C-alpha positions in Angstrom: 19.2 127.8 86.4 18.7 125.3 89.3 17.3 122.0 88.0 16.9 118.7 89.8 18.3 115.9 87.6 17.6 112.3 87.8 18.0 109.2 85.6 15.4 107.1 84.0 16.7 103.5 83.5 14.1 102.0 81.2 12.0 102.9 78.2 8.9 102.2 80.1 9.7 105.0 82.6 10.4 107.3 79.7 7.1 106.5 77.8 5.1 108.3 80.5 6.8 111.6 79.9 7.2 111.4 76.1 4.9 114.3 75.4 6.9 116.6 77.7 10.1 115.4 76.1 8.7 116.0 72.5 7.8 119.6 73.4 11.6 120.1 74.0 12.9 117.8 71.3 11.1 119.5 68.4 13.3 122.6 68.9 16.2 120.6 67.6 14.5 120.0 64.3 15.7 116.4 64.3 13.4 113.3 64.4 16.3 111.4 66.0 15.6 113.2 69.2 11.9 112.7 69.1 10.4 110.2 71.6 9.2 107.9 68.8 12.9 107.3 67.8 14.3 107.4 71.3 11.8 104.7 72.6 12.2 102.6 69.5 16.0 102.7 69.7 16.0 102.0 73.4 13.8 99.0 73.1 15.8 97.7 70.1 19.2 97.9 71.7 18.4 97.8 75.4 20.1 94.4 75.8 23.4 95.7 74.2 23.6 99.3 75.5 23.6 100.6 79.1 21.3 103.4 78.1 19.6 105.9 80.4 17.7 109.2 80.1 19.0 112.1 82.1 16.1 114.5 82.8 16.1 117.9 84.6 13.0 119.4 86.1 12.5 122.9 87.5 11.2 123.7 91.0 7.7 123.7 89.5 8.1 120.0 88.4 8.2 120.9 84.7 10.6 119.1 82.4 13.2 121.6 81.3 16.1 119.6 79.8 17.4 116.1 79.1 19.9 113.9 77.3 19.8 110.3 76.1 23.1 108.7 77.1 24.9 105.4 77.6 27.5 104.3 80.1 30.9 103.3 78.6 32.7 100.2 79.9 35.4 102.5 81.3 32.9 104.4 83.5 32.5 107.4 81.2 29.5 108.4 79.2 28.6 108.5 75.5 25.7 109.6 73.4 23.1 106.9 73.0 23.5 106.4 69.3 24.7 103.9 66.7 24.9 103.7 62.9 21.2 104.2 62.6 21.2 107.6 64.4 21.9 110.8 62.4 21.8 113.3 65.2 22.4 113.7 68.9 21.8 116.8 71.1 20.6 117.9 74.5 17.0 118.9 74.6 15.9 121.9 76.6 13.4 124.8 76.7 16.1 127.5 76.6 19.7 128.4 76.9 19.8 128.3 80.7 18.3 124.8 80.8 20.7 123.6 78.1 23.7 125.0 80.0 22.5 123.3 83.2 22.1 120.0 81.4 25.6 120.2 79.9 27.1 120.9 83.4 25.2 117.8 84.7 26.5 115.6 81.9 30.1 116.7 82.4 29.9 116.2 86.2 28.6 112.6 85.7 31.0 111.7 82.9 34.0 110.7 84.9 37.2 110.7 82.8 35.6 110.1 79.4 32.8 111.6 77.3 32.1 110.7 73.7 29.4 112.6 71.8 28.4 112.0 68.2 26.9 112.8 65.6 26.6 116.6 66.4 25.6 119.5 64.2 28.0 122.4 64.0 26.3 124.5 66.7 26.0 121.5 69.1 29.6 120.6 68.6 30.7 124.1 69.5 28.5 124.0 72.6 29.9 120.6 73.5 33.5 121.7 73.2 32.9 124.7 75.4 31.1 122.7 78.0 33.8 120.0 78.1 36.7 122.5 78.2 35.0 124.4 81.1 34.7 121.1 83.0 38.5 120.3 82.6 38.3 117.9 79.7 40.9 117.9 76.9 38.9 117.8 73.7 39.4 116.0 70.4 37.0 116.9 67.6 36.7 115.5 64.0 34.1 116.1 61.3 32.5 114.3 58.4 30.2 115.3 55.6 26.8 113.5 55.9 23.1 114.0 55.7 22.8 115.7 52.3 20.0 118.3 52.7 18.1 120.0 50.0 16.2 123.2 50.3 12.8 122.7 48.7 11.1 125.3 46.4 7.4 126.0 46.4 6.7 123.8 43.3 7.9 120.6 41.8 8.5 122.3 38.5 11.1 124.6 40.1 12.9 121.7 41.6 12.9 119.7 38.4 14.2 122.7 36.4 17.0 123.2 38.9 18.1 119.5 39.1 21.2 118.3 37.4 20.5 117.4 33.8 21.2 113.7 34.3 18.5 112.8 36.8 16.1 115.1 35.0 16.5 113.4 31.6 16.7 109.9 33.2 13.6 110.6 35.2 11.6 111.6 32.1 12.8 108.6 30.1 12.2 106.1 32.9 8.7 107.5 33.7 7.6 107.2 30.1 9.0 103.6 29.7 7.4 102.4 32.9 4.0 103.9 32.2 4.1 102.4 28.7 4.8 98.9 30.2 2.1 98.9 32.9 0.2 100.7 35.6 2.2 102.9 38.0 0.8 104.1 41.3 2.4 106.0 44.3 0.9 106.3 47.8 2.2 107.5 51.1 1.1 105.7 54.3 0.8 107.7 57.5 -0.8 105.0 59.6 -4.1 103.1 59.3 -5.1 99.5 58.9 -2.6 98.6 56.2 0.5 99.8 58.1 1.7 96.4 59.3 1.2 94.9 55.9 2.9 97.8 54.1 5.9 97.7 56.6 6.3 94.0 56.1 6.3 94.5 52.3 8.9 97.2 52.5 11.2 95.1 54.8 10.9 92.1 52.4 11.7 94.3 49.4 14.8 95.7 51.1 16.0 92.2 52.1 15.6 90.8 48.6 18.3 93.1 47.2 22.0 93.7 47.8 21.3 94.8 51.4 20.0 91.3 52.2 23.0 89.7 50.6 25.3 92.0 52.6 23.5 91.3 55.8 22.6 95.0 56.3 18.9 94.8 55.5 16.4 95.6 58.3 15.1 92.0 58.3 18.6 90.6 58.8 18.6 91.6 62.5 15.7 91.3 65.0 17.0 94.5 66.6 16.6 96.6 63.5 13.2 95.1 62.8 12.3 96.3 66.3 13.9 99.7 65.7 12.2 100.6 62.4 8.9 98.8 63.1 8.5 100.4 66.5 9.5 103.8 65.2 7.0 103.6 62.3 4.2 102.6 64.7 5.0 105.4 67.1 5.5 108.0 64.4 2.1 107.0 63.0 0.4 107.9 66.2 1.9 111.4 66.1 1.2 111.9 62.4 4.9 112.2 61.4 5.3 108.8 59.6 5.7 108.8 55.9 6.0 105.3 54.4 6.2 105.9 50.6 5.2 103.0 48.2 5.7 102.9 44.5 3.8 100.1 42.7 4.1 98.7 39.2 1.2 96.5 38.0 0.2 95.9 41.6 3.7 94.8 42.7 5.9 96.9 45.0 8.6 98.4 42.9 10.3 100.8 45.4 9.6 102.1 48.9 11.0 104.5 51.4 10.6 104.9 55.2 10.8 108.5 56.5 8.9 111.2 58.3 7.8 114.8 58.2 9.2 116.7 61.2 9.7 120.3 62.2 8.9 121.6 58.7 11.1 119.2 56.8 11.0 115.7 55.3 13.5 112.9 56.1 14.2 109.7 54.3 15.6 107.1 56.7 15.6 103.9 54.6 14.7 103.0 51.0 14.8 100.0 48.7 13.8 99.0 45.2 13.2 95.9 43.0 16.7 95.4 41.5 15.3 93.2 38.8 13.5 96.3 37.4 16.7 98.4 37.4 16.2 99.3 33.8 13.4 101.6 34.9 15.6 103.5 37.5 13.1 102.7 40.3 15.2 104.4 42.9 15.2 107.6 41.0 11.5 107.4 40.4 10.8 106.8 44.1 12.9 109.8 45.2 11.2 112.0 42.6 7.8 111.1 43.9 8.9 111.5 47.6 10.3 115.0 46.8 7.1 115.9 45.0 5.1 114.8 47.9 7.2 116.8 50.4 6.8 119.9 48.3 3.0 119.4 48.0 3.0 119.0 51.8 4.7 122.3 52.3 8.0 121.0 53.6 10.9 123.6 53.3 13.7 121.1 53.2 14.4 117.5 52.4 17.1 115.5 54.3 18.3 112.4 52.4 20.3 111.3 55.4 23.3 109.0 55.2 26.4 109.5 53.1 26.7 112.2 50.4 26.3 109.8 47.6 26.2 111.2 44.0 22.6 110.3 43.4 21.6 112.6 46.3 23.9 115.5 45.4 22.6 115.5 41.8 19.3 116.9 43.1 21.2 119.9 44.5 21.5 118.6 48.1 24.4 119.8 50.1 26.2 117.7 52.8 25.7 118.9 56.3 28.7 118.5 58.6 28.4 116.2 61.6 31.0 116.1 64.4 32.4 113.6 66.9 33.6 115.3 70.1 35.7 113.3 72.5 36.5 114.5 76.0 39.4 113.2 78.1 40.0 114.1 81.8 42.4 113.0 84.5 44.5 110.1 83.6 43.1 109.9 80.1 44.2 113.4 79.1 47.4 112.1 77.4 45.2 110.3 74.9 43.9 113.7 73.7 47.4 115.0 73.4 48.4 112.1 71.2 45.3 112.4 69.0 45.6 116.2 68.6 49.4 116.5 68.2 51.4 113.3 67.8 49.1 111.3 65.6 48.8 114.0 62.8 52.6 114.3 62.8 53.1 110.6 62.5 50.5 110.4 59.7 52.2 113.2 57.8 55.6 111.5 58.2 54.2 108.2 57.0 52.5 109.8 53.9 55.8 111.6 53.1 57.7 108.3 53.1 55.1 106.7 50.9 55.2 109.5 48.4 59.0 109.3 48.2 58.6 105.6 47.6 
């Protein structure tokens, strides 16, 4: 397929074609490729990342494919992601447009191309594209993004859950309702959005995340990222800001979305002073119930495969990092693929023998 590719160098340029982009991005099934996330991420980290959008149009002027990338200091390219991003992929309206976009990326990448985090199928596609373009490839995988297939009713999910969360949930729910008034609501936009977002950010910063410096409110860039994303997702109807109150006070909250038939939980927090009531578990239960009632077919907890996620029956989904080395950098790939594993094995053998 012959496409004309060009680069967009600012989020303002991209905003004007966000609807065209979203028509392609939804095929991936990942909200991290949606324009709401791309624009929010770009605005948040524009001062730190040399990001640009590569877009390909057909002869009819219609957007056919694209990729969100950054320029590496060594002149190569990388996926425009950081620790807040759970997916990366090319967006396209079909196989031919995807292939054309991959060719364009590899042509522009110079000697180095780093792509992460990639689902299995995208990682295979990336390896094939890089190999065809003369790159030596290094790939490694990690388990992440625990995903749970959702049944048609809450009772089915509760019956299938590991006994520990099921028994703890019942006990905590009874104790909390006996102590005061409990309410749960999901915000999708509207006049209270700014107030509700601020309350969520404050709750998260009041706990261990605030002490560790990883809470959203600890960094103006993450305030921009998640605040901007929430506002944009609200305009498209995908935002899901879940709030659990106890006697009128925010007990727990989660920021997520509904996208491509599934539900995603990006950030969550709870009042750690009320830990005896297992507020995190209560929140997740209400969010899962809400997703089922909405007709979602899966729930993605995102992040690491922590035990509290796996107890619901979630299964980690593999994500890959694919590194390409070409020209003078190819020896690095040889070292990483062949020599480093041998050196690591030799070191481990010495340590075992003590």
